[in-house]
N, C-alpha and C positions, 0 to 999 in steps of 0.2 A: 718413467719420465726422467729420473735422476741420471740414467746412463746417457741420455742424449743431450743433456744440458750443456756439457762442455763443448760439444760440436756446435750446438746452437750459438753458444757464446762466441766461438771463433767466427762463425758465419756472420754473426751480428757485428762483431768488431770489424770484420772486413768490409761490411756494408757501410759502416760509419766512418771508415777511414778516408773516404774520398772527400772532395770539396762539396759542401752542401750549399744549395741555393738559398741565400738569405731571404728571398722573397717567398719561398715555398714553406707552407705550414702544413705539416702532416699530422693527421689525427687518426689514431687507431680506435676502432669501436668493436666491441666483442661480438655481438649477434646482430642479425638483420634489423630489428627494431631500433637498437641503439645507433646503428649506422644511418638509418633513415632519419631518425630524430636529428642526428648531428648534421647530416647533409642539408636538411631543411633550415637549420639555424645558421650554419656556416656559409651557405650559398657558395659562391665561387672563390671565397677567400682561403679555403682549405682543400686539401686532398684527403678524402676520408677513405681509410682502408678497413674493410670488414674482416675480422679475424676468423670467426667460425663460418665456414661456407654454408650456403643455403641448404645443401644436401647432406650436411653433417649434423649429428646430434650434439647439442650443447652439453649434454650430460656426460658424454664419453669422449669428447674431442681431444685429440693430442695435437698440440700446436706444431705447425710445419715450419721449416727453416725460412721460407719466404715471408711468412707472417711474423716470425720472430725478428726478421730483419726490419720489418715495418715498425715494430715496437722500438727497436734500436734508434730509428730515425725520427720517431714521433715526438711531438711536443705535449700531446694529450692522449691518454688512454681512457676511453669511456667504457665503464662496466655497468652492468645491471646490478650486480652485487648479490648479497644473501647466499654466497657460496656457489652461485651458478658457474662462475669462471674459476673453477678449482685450480686451473693452471696459472692464474695471473701472478700470484706471489713469486713463484719460481721463475716465471718469464721476466718479470720486472727486475728481479735480483740478477738474473743472468745478463739482461740487457745492459745493466750498469750505465743507463742513460741519465746523466745528471740534469738534462733539460726536460725530462719527462714529468708531467703531472698526471697522477692517477685519480680519476673521478669515479666514486661509487655513487651511482644515482639513486640508490635505495635509502641513503641517509636522510632522516627526517620523516620517512614513511613508517606506518605501523605494519610490522611484519607478522604474518599469520603463522601460528605454531599449531597448525591443524592436525598434525600427525601424518599428513601426506608429505612426500618428499623428505623423509627423515634423513636421507643420504646427504641433504644439503645442510651445511652448518648454519644454524640461525633461523631456519624456517623455510617457508614456501617462497621460491624466488620469482614466480610468474607475475610480477607486478605489472608489466607492460600490457597485459591483456585487459586491464581496466584503463580506459582512456583517462579517468581521473588521476590515477597514478602516473600515467604516461605524461600528463601535463607537468607534474612535479619533476619528472625526469628531464623533460625538455627545458624547464627552467634551470635545472642544475647544469645542463650542457651550456645553456646561454651564459650563465654566470662564470663557468670555467673558461669559456672562450674569451669572454671579456677580460678575464684576469690575465690570461697568457698573451693576449693580443689586444691591448687597450686601443690601438689605432682603429680596430674594426668594431669597437663596442656598439656604436650606433647601428651598424649593419646587423650585428647579431641580435640586438634588442628588437629591431624592426622585423627581422625575419622570424624571430621567436613569437612575437605578438601575432603575426599573420598565421603562423602554424597553430598556435594555441587556439585561435578563433575557429580553426577547422576542427580541432579536437573538441571544442565546446559544441560545435554543430553535430559532431559524431555522437557525443554523449547525449545530447537531446534526442537525436534520432533513435538511439538505443532505448532510452527511457520511454519514449512515446510508443515505440513498437512493442516492447515487452510488457508494458502496462496493460495491453489489450489481451495478453495471453492468460487464460484461466488456470491452466496447469503450469506450474512453475518449477516442478521437480525434474531432475535429470541424473543420470549416471554417466561416468566418463571413463575412458581408458586410462587416462593419466590425470593426476591431481593438479591440472594447470589452471582450472577455471574458478578457483576459490575467490579471488579478488573481484573478478567479474560478477560472480554470483552474488556476493555480499553487496556490491554496489547497486545491482539492479533487481534485488529481491528474489533471486532464484535459490532453490534448495538442492544441494548435492546429496543424493542418498548413498553414494559410495563410488569408489574407483576400482578398476580391475588391477592396475599395476601401481603398487605403492612405491616401488623403487625400480629404476631402469633395468630391464633385463630379468627382473624377478617375476616369474609366473605365479599367479595366485593359486592357493591350494584349493582342493575340491570343497573344503568346508567354507573357505572365504567366498568362493563363487556361489555356493548354496545360500549363504547369508545375504549376499548382494541381490540374488534373484528374489529372495523372500522380501527384502526391503522394497525392492522395485515393485513387486506385485502388491504389497500392502499399501503403497502410496499411489498406485496407478501410474507409475512412471513409464512413459513410452519414449522419452527423449534420451538418446544415447549419443555421446560425443566421442568419436574416434579422432585421431589426429594424423597429420601427413606423414609422420615418422612410422606409424603403424596403422594404416587405414583399415586393416581387417581385424584389429584388436578387439572390437566389440561384437564380432559376428556371432560368437557362441552365446553371449548374453542376449543379443537381439533375437536369436532363434528361440531361446527360452521364453522371451516376452512377446513373441509374435510381432516384432517391429523391425526397424532397420536403423542403423546408425548413420549420422551425418559426419563427414570428415572435415574437421575444422583445421584452419591454418594457425599454428601457434607462433611460429617465428621464421618461416622460410620465405616469406614474400618480401620483395624489395620495397614495396609501398605499403606502409602500415595501415593507413586509413582505408585504402581500397581493400586490403585483406580483412580488416575488421568489418567493413560494410558487407562483404561477402559472408563472413562468419555470422553476422546478424541475420541475414536472410535464411541461412541454414538453421540457426538456433530457433528462430521464429517458426520455421516450418516444423522442426522437431517438436516444439512445445505445443503445436496445434493438433497433434495426433490424439 
């Protein structure tokens, strides 16, 4: 990353060197959920640029020159936080954008130190997978937009209120659906579902991949199989980045995994509603 930062800085300065449209408000958002939250709050007052593409892993992404240029021109950079955007500090430093406000939407939330995702400084970053945490993140986006663009404050507040009401409805739907499931234990490929599980009374018996790209040892897999069998766990959560990651465990348990969408869908609520259907199906086994 250090080797390419001087080039990125030159590209960024070139992009910032032209005349800027005083009416244009550019907001950069790190991952798909942050971009979707921001679009719903901003409406048509802002141009929202998503930094990490839908088909890229947030855990390993290396920022591209065009996205670096967007950070150079942005008034706001919306981050999930908790170390997910490992590239952010270097990018902001290189951008040297004096008009840029950096928003960490995790501030004020209780961060889980579960042991999963130890590669992330500060804890588990998958806050957005709990709609309750997502509400907090939307409120943070609202407040930041109101601060950088006071003229649009009433619009941002109204848009945020409307979107939060949809998140409330999603939260209720999840609670109502999962309260009817007798078996509430699951195993996952990746430790993404801790916040969701705690919010809705589910129990994670273990994960296959504790760090991105690190395969579990035979002993780790044996222990996970043992725990799953002892608890009668049949629900396995794979993800869109590695849809076959749970296949070996599924074979051991005589079940199949459902593939959940962690962050690649452009519409957060629709993705979470689809996730809910799959989670409910898996817990019904």
